[in-house]
VODODREN-781114 format. One line per 10 residues: number of its first residue (from 0); their letters; for each residue x, y, z of C-alpha. Coordinates in Angstrom, 2 decimals. Each point is the difference from the previous one (the first is absolute). Example, Ala and Ser with C-alpha at 12.3 -4.5 7.8 and 13.67 -1.06 7.14 Angstrom:
2
0	as	12.30,-4.50,7.80 | 1.37,3.44,-0.66
END
This chain:
293
0	xxxxxxxxxx	0.02,-0.13,0.13 | 1.33,3.53,-1.21 | 0.24,2.07,3.33 | 0.49,2.96,-1.75 | -3.52,-0.07,-1.59 | -1.97,-1.82,2.77 | 0.71,0.20,3.71 | -0.42,-3.70,1.26 | -1.34,1.11,3.22 | -3.43,0.64,-1.29
10	xxxxxxxxxx	-0.22,-2.44,-2.75 | -2.34,-2.16,2.03 | -2.28,2.89,0.12 | 0.23,0.61,-3.44 | -0.66,-3.47,-0.94 | -3.33,0.23,1.79 | -1.29,2.97,-2.39 | -1.45,-0.38,-3.43 | -0.69,2.05,-2.90 | -3.69,1.32,-0.12
20	xxxxxxxxxx	-1.43,-0.53,-3.42 | -3.06,2.11,-0.51 | -1.35,-2.34,-2.66 | -1.04,-3.63,-0.17 | 2.86,-2.11,-1.45 | -0.06,-3.35,-1.29 | 2.27,-2.86,-1.13 | 1.22,-3.60,1.04 | 2.96,0.78,1.94 | 0.21,2.59,2.56
30	xxxxxxxxxx	0.67,0.56,3.58 | -1.17,-0.08,3.20 | -1.29,3.33,-0.09 | -3.86,-0.90,-0.70 | -0.10,-3.34,1.68 | -2.53,0.01,2.72 | 0.25,-3.42,0.90 | 2.70,-2.77,-0.83 | -1.45,-3.19,-1.08 | 1.31,-3.11,-0.97
40	xxxxxxxxxx	-0.58,0.58,-3.74 | 2.33,3.03,0.24 | 3.32,-0.41,-1.54 | 2.85,0.51,2.26 | 2.50,2.74,-1.14 | 2.74,1.08,2.68 | 0.96,0.37,3.82 | 0.28,3.21,1.97 | 1.07,0.55,3.62 | -2.67,0.39,2.49
50	xxxxxxxxxx	-0.33,3.59,1.43 | -2.16,0.94,3.15 | -3.76,0.50,-1.23 | 0.02,-2.66,-2.75 | -2.62,-2.64,-0.10 | 1.09,-3.02,2.18 | -2.12,-2.21,-2.11 | 2.50,0.57,-2.94 | 3.08,-1.17,2.00 | 1.85,-2.86,-1.39
60	xxxxxxxxxx	0.47,-2.24,2.73 | 1.96,-2.51,-2.06 | 2.51,2.58,-0.79 | 0.08,0.91,3.70 | 0.92,-3.29,1.09 | 2.81,-0.27,-2.21 | 1.60,3.56,0.54 | -1.48,1.06,3.36 | -1.10,3.35,-1.94 | -3.26,1.01,-0.74
70	xxxxxxxxxx	-1.10,0.37,-3.67 | -3.33,0.75,-2.04 | -0.81,-1.96,-3.12 | -0.89,2.37,-3.06 | -2.46,-1.26,-2.64 | -1.03,0.86,-3.62 | -3.65,1.00,-0.33 | -2.22,1.02,-2.81 | 1.21,3.62,-0.51 | 3.20,1.75,-1.05
80	xxxxxxxxxx	1.41,3.50,-0.08 | 2.65,1.35,-2.42 | 2.07,2.70,1.68 | 2.03,2.35,-2.46 | 2.46,2.47,1.60 | 1.29,2.69,-2.20 | 3.14,2.17,1.40 | 0.86,3.32,-1.71 | 3.80,-0.14,-0.24 | 0.36,3.25,-1.82
90	xxxxxxxxxx	2.48,2.52,1.07 | -2.32,2.08,2.00 | -0.57,-2.94,2.38 | 3.54,0.56,1.06 | -0.77,3.10,1.85 | 0.03,-0.02,3.78 | 1.56,-1.71,2.97 | -0.79,-2.90,-0.06 | -0.75,0.49,-3.56 | -3.60,-0.37,-1.39
100	xxxxxxxxxx	0.99,-3.09,-2.20 | 1.51,-1.95,2.98 | -3.23,0.59,1.94 | -2.22,-0.88,-2.89 | 2.24,-3.34,-0.40 | -0.46,-0.98,3.77 | -3.77,0.57,-0.29 | 0.01,-2.20,-3.05 | 2.02,-2.66,2.33 | -2.54,0.29,2.51
110	xxxxxxxxxx	-3.04,-0.35,-2.06 | 1.44,-2.80,-2.15 | 1.05,-2.17,2.69 | -3.37,0.29,2.00 | -1.48,-0.98,-3.30 | 2.19,-3.01,-0.45 | -0.80,-1.03,3.50 | -3.71,-0.29,-0.95 | 0.75,-1.93,-3.32 | -0.81,2.94,-2.38
120	xxxxxxxxxx	1.84,0.35,-3.23 | 2.40,2.84,0.27 | 1.93,1.88,-2.84 | 1.97,2.96,0.02 | 0.99,2.54,-2.63 | 2.52,2.79,0.10 | -0.46,2.96,-2.45 | 1.14,3.46,-1.10 | -1.05,0.73,-3.53 | -0.11,-3.78,-0.66
130	xxxxxxxxxx	-0.17,-3.14,1.91 | 3.56,-0.46,0.98 | -0.31,-3.09,2.06 | -2.42,-2.77,1.07 | -0.78,-2.95,2.22 | -2.93,-1.68,-0.74 | -2.19,-3.08,1.11 | 1.22,-0.55,3.65 | -2.18,-1.97,2.29 | 0.69,-1.14,3.57
140	xxxxxxxxxx	2.29,0.93,2.80 | 2.69,-2.00,-1.37 | 0.26,2.79,-2.69 | 0.72,2.61,2.39 | 3.81,-0.06,-0.46 | -0.46,0.44,-3.61 | -2.30,2.95,0.48 | 2.48,1.75,2.55 | 3.00,-0.66,-2.25 | -1.78,1.38,-3.16
150	xxxxxxxxxx	-0.99,3.22,2.02 | 3.48,0.50,1.46 | 1.35,-0.19,-3.74 | -1.93,2.85,-1.25 | 1.82,3.12,-1.08 | -0.88,3.75,-0.77 | -1.23,0.40,-3.67 | -0.63,2.99,-2.14 | -2.82,2.32,-0.68 | -3.30,-1.31,1.25
160	xxxxxxxxxx	-3.06,-0.60,-2.51 | -2.66,-2.13,1.35 | -2.02,0.59,-3.16 | 2.63,-1.45,-2.28 | 1.13,-2.90,2.41 | -3.55,-1.24,0.65 | -0.45,-0.78,-3.78 | 3.03,-1.88,-0.51 | -0.52,-3.78,-0.53 | 0.08,-2.12,3.12
170	xxxxxxxxxx	-0.58,3.13,2.27 | -3.50,-1.01,1.01 | -1.18,-3.40,1.17 | -2.41,-1.69,-2.23 | -1.95,-1.17,3.21 | -2.29,2.04,2.06 | 1.55,1.12,3.30 | 1.18,2.52,2.23 | 2.49,2.73,-1.20 | 2.11,2.22,2.58
180	xxxxxxxxxx	2.01,2.69,-1.65 | 2.62,1.55,2.26 | 1.07,3.16,-1.36 | 0.32,4.07,0.72 | -2.08,0.52,-3.15 | 2.10,2.83,-0.96 | -0.24,-0.97,-3.60 | 0.29,2.80,-2.80 | -1.86,-1.92,-2.35 | -2.96,-0.57,2.55
190	xxxxxxxxxx	-1.39,-3.32,1.43 | -3.56,-0.14,-0.94 | 0.25,-2.16,-3.11 | 2.35,-2.31,1.56 | -2.21,-0.78,2.81 | -3.01,-0.19,-2.04 | 1.88,-2.55,-2.17 | 0.46,-2.14,3.25 | -3.68,0.32,0.80 | -0.98,-1.05,-3.38
200	xxxxxxxxxx	1.98,-3.25,0.58 | -2.41,-1.06,2.80 | 2.32,1.47,2.62 | -1.19,1.13,3.32 | 2.28,2.75,0.42 | 1.63,1.89,3.05 | 2.34,3.01,-0.22 | 2.46,0.43,2.68 | 1.70,3.46,-0.35 | 3.34,0.15,1.77
210	xxxxxxxxxx	1.43,3.45,0.65 | 2.80,1.12,2.20 | -0.35,2.49,2.90 | 2.15,2.48,-1.65 | -2.40,-0.10,-3.09 | -3.03,0.62,2.34 | 1.54,2.38,2.15 | 3.26,1.48,-1.54 | 2.06,2.18,2.68 | 2.03,1.77,-2.69
220	xxxxxxxxxx	0.41,3.91,-0.21 | 2.14,2.29,-1.93 | 1.82,-0.21,-3.35 | 0.10,-3.77,-1.43 | 0.96,-1.79,-2.96 | -2.48,-2.69,-0.61 | 0.57,-3.08,-2.16 | -2.72,-2.20,-1.47 | 0.89,-3.61,1.10 | -1.34,-1.52,-3.27
230	xxxxxxxxxx	0.85,2.59,-2.63 | 3.13,1.44,1.72 | -1.25,3.35,-0.95 | 1.07,2.81,2.44 | -1.84,3.17,1.00 | 1.20,2.95,2.16 | -2.91,0.97,2.56 | -0.34,2.27,2.96 | -2.08,-1.82,2.69 | -2.31,2.87,1.17
240	xxxxxxxxxx	-3.01,-0.61,2.35 | -2.25,0.76,-3.05 | 1.64,-2.59,-2.05 | -0.21,-2.73,2.64 | -3.61,0.88,0.56 | -0.37,-0.45,-3.64 | 1.86,-3.42,0.07 | -2.03,-1.18,2.93 | -3.16,0.65,-1.80 | 1.04,-1.65,-3.41
250	xxxxxxxxxx	0.83,-2.96,2.08 | -3.32,-0.05,1.97 | -1.93,0.39,-3.32 | 1.94,-2.83,-1.73 | -0.57,-2.38,2.73 | -3.62,0.85,0.12 | -0.01,-0.41,-3.71 | 1.41,-3.58,0.22 | -2.36,-0.75,2.80 | -3.07,1.16,-1.96
260	xxxxxxxxxx	1.01,-2.25,-3.19 | 0.33,-2.78,2.33 | -3.24,0.24,1.68 | -1.89,0.88,-3.10 | 1.23,-3.41,-1.70 | -0.39,-1.91,3.24 | 3.56,-0.36,0.49 | 1.26,-0.10,3.84 | 2.80,2.67,0.57 | 2.57,0.35,2.97
270	xxxxxxxxxx	2.36,2.54,0.56 | 3.28,-0.79,2.11 | 3.11,1.90,1.18 | 3.35,-1.96,-0.95 | 0.99,0.90,3.43 | -2.70,-1.81,1.92 | 1.18,-3.31,1.26 | -0.98,-3.29,-2.09 | -1.89,-1.45,2.76 | -1.90,3.31,0.55
280	xxxxxxxxxx	-1.00,-0.17,-3.57 | -1.11,-3.48,-0.35 | -1.65,-0.68,3.42 | -1.77,3.58,0.42 | -0.07,1.98,-3.15 | -0.92,-3.28,-2.29 | -2.38,-1.46,2.57 | -1.77,3.39,0.38 | -0.52,0.37,-3.71 | -1.30,-3.40,-0.23
290	xxx	2.81,-1.44,-2.07 | 0.64,-2.97,2.23 | -1.56,-1.59,2.94
END
């Protein structure tokens, strides 16, 4: 387990969470998420360690007799969920301490891991103006090392363009599912067509906007030379109070526009700060937003 992405001290807690799909799903292989009772007709899939609060009726006493440790059986039921995680790796995501991309990768690790623990199908895509890397078709907790290894290998890319990236062959799963886009959404070319393309592919979409505290509340003043992280263009500016007020208004307007777009299309929208702890984002922000339960 890559300790740089997920803290081992709360993995057991993470394993008890699951993605909260807003739509009915169907299939032949999925996980434990929707099983109300475990009957003899259900196919065994995997074990996981017992944590306080689990249903004692699901304990595997044979495993306990062999190892002296408590394990729960996990089964395949009649439904499945395909979880697709899209990570914006464009240059603008390198901003902040920790930078936005690092936090987005950690969020993807947490969501991917809990999905694998519930036998959901997990695919991960990295993009800038194109799909730069992908790992698809993961299922089961045993695939967690592949997920974390892939995420750890992701590198910062070039200029971001979600409109173009989503239209590349293989960018969107052919199966209906849940797609979570992790980005700052600071695309000069916009984002509406790219997200609409995901929805047209029968994806239940969630937008997670990751911004740095420095972007939300910059504390600069005086004469500065600002450099665009994606284009490299520089501009000399004088950061006066009126200019900073205009900046804050523009940022608020942009976030409201993004939120309104999501609401109008039935898309979940969550905004987080890169400086927030991963634990707080997952167990508080995402739970309150209804993304996981």
